[in-house]
C-alpha positions in Angstrom: 26.2 37.0 -61.0 22.9 35.0 -61.1 23.6 32.3 -60.8 26.8 33.1 -58.0 24.0 34.4 -55.7 21.7 31.5 -55.9 24.4 29.0 -54.9 25.0 31.1 -52.3 21.3 31.5 -51.3 21.7 27.2 -51.4 24.8 26.9 -49.4 23.1 29.5 -46.4 19.9 27.0 -46.1 22.2 23.9 -46.0 24.2 25.3 -43.6 20.7 26.1 -41.5 19.6 22.4 -41.3 20.6 21.1 -38.8 21.8 17.2 -38.5 18.8 14.5 -36.5 19.0 11.4 -34.8 17.9 9.1 -37.4 17.0 5.3 -37.6 17.0 2.9 -40.7 13.4 2.3 -41.8 13.8 -1.7 -41.8 16.7 -1.6 -39.9 17.9 -1.3 -43.0 17.5 1.7 -44.4 16.4 0.9 -48.3 13.2 -0.7 -48.8 10.9 -2.5 -51.8 7.6 -1.5 -52.5 5.1 -3.5 -54.2 1.6 -3.1 -56.0 -0.9 -5.7 -54.6 -0.3 -7.8 -57.7 3.8 -8.2 -56.2 5.1 -5.7 -58.9 7.6 -3.1 -58.0 5.8 0.5 -57.2 7.7 2.2 -59.7 5.5 5.2 -60.1 4.6 5.2 -56.7 5.1 7.3 -53.4 5.3 7.3 -49.2 3.0 9.6 -47.6 4.7 9.9 -43.7 3.1 12.6 -41.1 3.1 12.6 -37.3 2.1 9.5 -35.6 -2.2 10.0 -35.5 -2.2 13.1 -37.4 -2.4 14.6 -41.4 0.9 17.0 -40.8 3.4 15.7 -42.0 6.9 15.1 -41.1 10.3 15.0 -42.2 12.3 11.4 -43.0 15.7 11.7 -44.4 18.0 10.4 -47.3 21.0 8.5 -45.7 22.3 8.1 -41.6 22.9 11.8 -40.9 19.9 13.4 -40.7 20.9 16.2 -42.5 18.9 15.9 -45.6 15.6 15.7 -45.9 13.4 13.0 -48.7 10.6 14.9 -50.5 7.1 14.2 -48.6 5.7 12.7 -50.6 9.1 10.0 -51.6 9.0 9.1 -54.8 10.5 5.8 -55.6 12.9 5.3 -58.3 14.5 1.7 -59.7 12.4 -1.3 -58.9 10.3 0.6 -56.3 13.0 1.3 -54.0 13.7 4.6 -51.8 16.9 5.3 -48.7 14.0 5.9 -46.1 15.3 7.3 -42.3 13.1 8.6 -39.7 13.9 10.4 -36.5 14.5 8.8 -33.5 12.5 9.6 -30.5 9.7 10.3 -33.2 6.1 8.5 -34.2 5.3 8.4 -37.1 2.1 8.0 -40.3 3.0 6.2 -43.8 0.5 6.1 -46.6 1.5 4.1 -49.2 -0.5 5.6 -52.4 -0.5 4.3 -56.5 1.0 7.9 -57.5 1.9 11.2 -55.9 -2.0 13.0 -55.5 -0.4 16.5 -53.8 -0.4 16.8 -50.0 -2.7 13.7 -49.5 -3.3 10.5 -51.2 -6.7 10.0 -53.0 -8.8 7.3 -51.4 -8.6 4.8 -54.2 -5.4 5.2 -54.6 -4.1 4.0 -51.3 -2.3 0.8 -50.8 -1.8 0.9 -47.4 -2.1 3.0 -44.0 0.1 2.1 -41.2 0.1 4.4 -37.6 2.3 4.4 -34.5 5.5 3.9 -36.1 8.7 4.3 -33.9 11.3 6.1 -35.4 14.0 3.5 -34.9 14.5 0.2 -34.3 12.6 -0.9 -31.8 15.7 -3.0 -30.6 18.1 -0.7 -31.1 16.7 3.2 -31.8 18.4 3.6 -34.3 22.0 1.9 -33.6 22.8 5.3 -32.0 24.7 5.4 -28.7 23.2 7.3 -26.7 19.8 5.3 -26.6 17.6 8.0 -27.5 14.3 6.5 -28.4 11.7 4.1 -28.0 12.2 0.6 -27.2 9.5 -1.7 -28.2 9.6 -5.5 -27.2 9.0 -8.2 -29.4 6.7 -9.4 -26.9 3.3 -9.9 -27.7 1.3 -6.8 -26.3 3.8 -4.1 -25.1 2.9 -1.0 -23.1 1.5 1.5 -25.3 2.9 4.2 -22.9 6.6 4.9 -22.1 10.4 5.5 -23.5 11.0 1.4 -22.6 8.1 -0.8 -23.5 8.1 -4.6 -22.4 5.4 -7.7 -22.6 4.5 -9.1 -18.6 6.5 -11.5 -19.8 9.4 -9.2 -20.6 12.7 -9.2 -18.0 15.7 -6.7 -17.8 18.8 -8.3 -16.8 22.2 -7.4 -15.4 25.3 -9.9 -15.3 25.9 -10.3 -12.0 29.7 -9.2 -10.7 30.8 -13.2 -11.0 30.6 -12.9 -15.1 28.5 -16.8 -14.3 24.6 -15.5 -14.3 22.0 -13.0 -15.0 20.2 -11.0 -12.6 17.0 -10.0 -13.5 13.5 -7.7 -12.8 10.6 -9.8 -13.8 7.2 -9.0 -13.1 4.8 -12.3 -12.5 0.3 -13.2 -13.4 -0.3 -10.6 -10.3 2.1 -8.1 -11.3 4.3 -8.3 -8.5 8.2 -7.5 -9.3 10.6 -9.5 -8.4 14.3 -8.9 -8.1 16.6 -12.1 -8.6 20.1 -10.4 -7.0 17.8 -10.5 -3.4 19.7 -7.7 -1.7 18.7 -3.7 -2.4 20.1 -1.1 -1.2 18.4 2.2 -0.3 21.2 5.4 0.0 19.3 7.2 3.3 17.4 10.6 2.3 15.1 12.9 4.0 11.5 12.5 4.9 9.4 13.2 1.7 6.0 14.4 2.0 3.5 12.4 1.8 1.0 11.9 -0.6 -2.9 11.4 -0.3 -3.7 7.3 -2.0 0.2 6.5 -1.4 2.0 4.7 1.5 6.2 5.6 1.3 8.4 4.0 1.9 12.3 5.2 2.7 15.6 5.1 5.1 15.4 7.8 6.7 18.6 9.8 7.2 18.3 11.5 10.6 16.7 8.3 12.8 19.0 5.7 10.2 15.4 3.7 10.2 13.0 2.7 7.6 10.2 5.7 8.7 7.0 4.9 6.3 4.2 7.7 5.7 0.7 6.0 5.3 -1.4 8.2 2.9 -0.5 11.6 2.8 0.3 11.0 7.0 3.1 12.6 8.8 6.4 9.9 9.1 6.5 7.1 11.0 9.7 5.1 12.2 8.8 1.1 11.0 9.9 -1.1 14.3 12.2 -4.1 13.4 14.0 -6.5 15.7 16.0 -5.1 18.5 16.5 -4.7 21.9 12.8 -5.7 23.0 11.5 -7.3 19.8 12.6 -10.7 19.1 13.1 -11.9 15.4 9.8 -13.8 15.1 8.2 -9.9 16.1 7.4 -10.6 19.1 7.0 -8.1 22.1 9.9 -9.7 25.0 10.4 -7.3 27.5 9.3 -3.4 27.4 11.9 -0.3 28.7 11.0 2.7 31.0 13.7 4.7 30.5 17.2 2.6 30.4 15.5 -0.9 32.7 13.9 -3.3 30.8 10.6 -4.3 32.2 10.2 -8.3 30.8 7.1 -9.9 29.7 5.8 -13.3 30.7 6.0 -16.1 27.8 2.4 -16.8 29.5 -0.2 -16.0 26.9 -3.1 -14.4 28.3 -6.2 -15.6 28.6 -9.8 -14.3 28.9 -11.0 -12.0 31.8 -7.3 -11.1 32.3 -5.5 -7.5 32.8 -1.5 -7.1 31.9 0.9 -6.0 35.3 4.0 -5.5 36.9 4.8 -7.8 39.5 8.1 -6.6 40.4 10.1 -9.1 38.2 7.8 -9.1 35.0 4.7 -7.6 33.0 2.2 -10.7 33.8 -0.8 -11.2 32.5 -3.4 -11.2 35.9 -7.0 -12.5 36.1 -9.2 -9.9 36.2 -12.4 -11.6 37.6 -15.3 -13.0 35.7 -18.0 -10.1 35.6 -21.2 -9.5 37.3 -24.0 -8.1 34.8 -27.6 -8.6 36.1 -30.8 -6.6 34.5 -34.1 -6.8 34.4 -34.2 -8.0 38.5 -37.0 -8.2 40.7 -35.5 -10.6 43.5 -32.6 -11.0 45.6 -29.6 -11.8 43.3 -28.3 -15.5 43.5 -24.6 -16.2 45.5 -21.7 -15.6 42.2 -18.2 -16.8 43.4 -16.3 -13.8 41.6 -12.4 -15.5 41.8 -10.9 -17.8 44.3 -7.0 -16.6 43.7 -3.9 -18.7 43.8 -2.3 -16.2 45.2 -2.8 -13.6 48.3 -3.4 -10.8 46.8 -4.9 -6.6 47.0 -7.7 -6.2 45.1 -10.5 -4.0 44.0 -14.3 -4.6 44.0 -16.2 -1.6 42.0 -20.8 -2.3 42.2 -23.0 -0.5 41.1 -27.0 -1.4 41.4 -29.4 1.5 39.7 -33.2 1.0 39.7 -34.8 -0.1 36.1 -38.4 0.1 37.1 -40.2 2.2 40.1 -42.6 -0.3 42.6 -46.8 1.6 42.5 -45.6 3.3 46.5 -42.5 2.0 48.3 -39.1 -0.6 47.5 -36.0 -1.0 48.2 -33.1 -2.4 46.9 -31.2 -5.3 47.7 -27.8 -4.8 50.0 -25.1 -6.3 47.9 -22.4 -8.0 49.8 -18.9 -8.8 48.9 -17.3 -11.7 50.6 -13.8 -12.8 50.9 -11.2 -14.5 53.6 -8.6 -11.7 55.0 -5.1 -13.3 53.8 -3.2 -11.7 57.1 -5.9 -13.0 59.7 -7.3 -15.6 58.5 -10.8 -14.4 58.7 -14.1 -14.2 57.0 -14.9 -10.6 55.9 -17.5 -9.0 54.0 -18.3 -5.3 53.1 -22.7 -4.7 52.8 -23.0 -2.2 50.0 -26.7 -1.3 51.8 -29.4 -0.7 49.5 -32.2 2.3 48.7 -35.3 2.7 50.3 -35.4 5.5 47.4 -38.5 4.6 44.9 -37.6 6.0 41.8 -35.7 5.4 38.0 -31.9 5.9 38.3 -31.4 5.9 42.2 -28.0 4.5 41.8 -25.6 2.9 45.1 -21.7 2.9 43.9 -18.6 1.6 45.9 -15.2 0.9 45.1 -13.0 -1.0 48.2 -9.7 -2.7 48.9 -9.9 -6.0 49.6 -6.5 -8.6 50.6 -7.9 -12.1 49.9 -6.1 -15.0 51.3 -5.1 -17.4 48.1 -7.7 -20.4 47.5 -10.1 -18.3 48.9 -13.3 -17.6 46.9 -14.4 -13.9 46.5 -18.3 -14.1 46.4 -20.8 -11.3 45.5 -24.5 -11.7 47.0 -27.6 -9.9 47.7 -30.7 -9.3 50.5 -33.2 -7.1 51.2 -35.2 -6.9 48.2 -38.4 -5.2 48.9 -41.2 -4.0 46.4 -44.9 -2.9 46.3 -46.6 -4.3 44.5 -44.8 -7.2 44.8 -41.7 -8.0 41.7 -42.4 -4.3 40.3 -39.3 -2.6 41.7 -36.6 -3.7 38.8 -33.2 -2.7 39.1 -29.1 -3.8 37.1 -26.4 -5.3 39.3 -23.0 -4.5 37.9 -19.4 -5.9 39.5 -16.3 -5.7 38.9 -13.0 -7.2 40.3 -9.0 -6.5 39.6 -6.4 -7.8 40.9 -4.3 -8.4 42.6 -2.0 -5.0 42.3 
């Protein structure tokens, strides 16, 4: 009766051990150990621990993964042992001259090896599906991750024709390449922006590429289309259904963008006048000689920057042009001020219609200061057109 109870306990214990997915150590499962003289280590043992620890971790006697080896594993004739490892686990092994109990005495240690993957680096133990960790045999593979590749490794697929390999690879600048050329992205909803990252996705609402930079909101990525050519140049603008074409003439200094009734074109913005610290009348300056008759606006701004001792008069600023309709020389004066105080300003904004080929000029007259040349002023003139 006593023997029957013992047998029953053993049967229940065996039933409670679940099978492990295992891989053979050394790719064969059977391994021989030698001492430092090359003699089979028949009395030696192998301790197995969880990688980086002193916590014992089981090994198994065969591919079923149901029967555990003793820990430490004792060697048989010829210093051999059957050892299978749990796939997905990492081990630390200590080879010892003899069984020293839970830990090998320092004087008996023949070698210690840590971070041994539980499975062949090329097959994960031959199991299917693969449940282990693949570590490349190339020098300096990655130290973390399920798939641990070195810098020059590739991940390849056979092409549909069966005539070539199509591979993902990484170059020396850590840039990924795909030999297949095109990539296909499913359309998705906008992801949540993440600070410190730029996101790109095929949007399922706009049916366009969208991006979110540094945690910002989604913005559509502009590509060639109605208004943009294949060189990413804007060729026209849409204000509603109608297109507004752009001139092919490149802009130059002091030009502004405007609509001429047919195209959006670049037009001259006259050379500005910027005079400061003036103590005399300003010299006559040409703002613009228009190539075509047109409507212009002239802005004049004059301010006293240093007052005179007793009295002063800022100059009268005169804008001169030839009217296009009458071919008559015209001008308008911006009358100077007799107020003797810093910050006194004189300003105007006036429209003029100018004949083609005739200069638009600005001149000054009537400056007075007591004592002489003490009162200073600044003069700024701007002109835009034709409008």
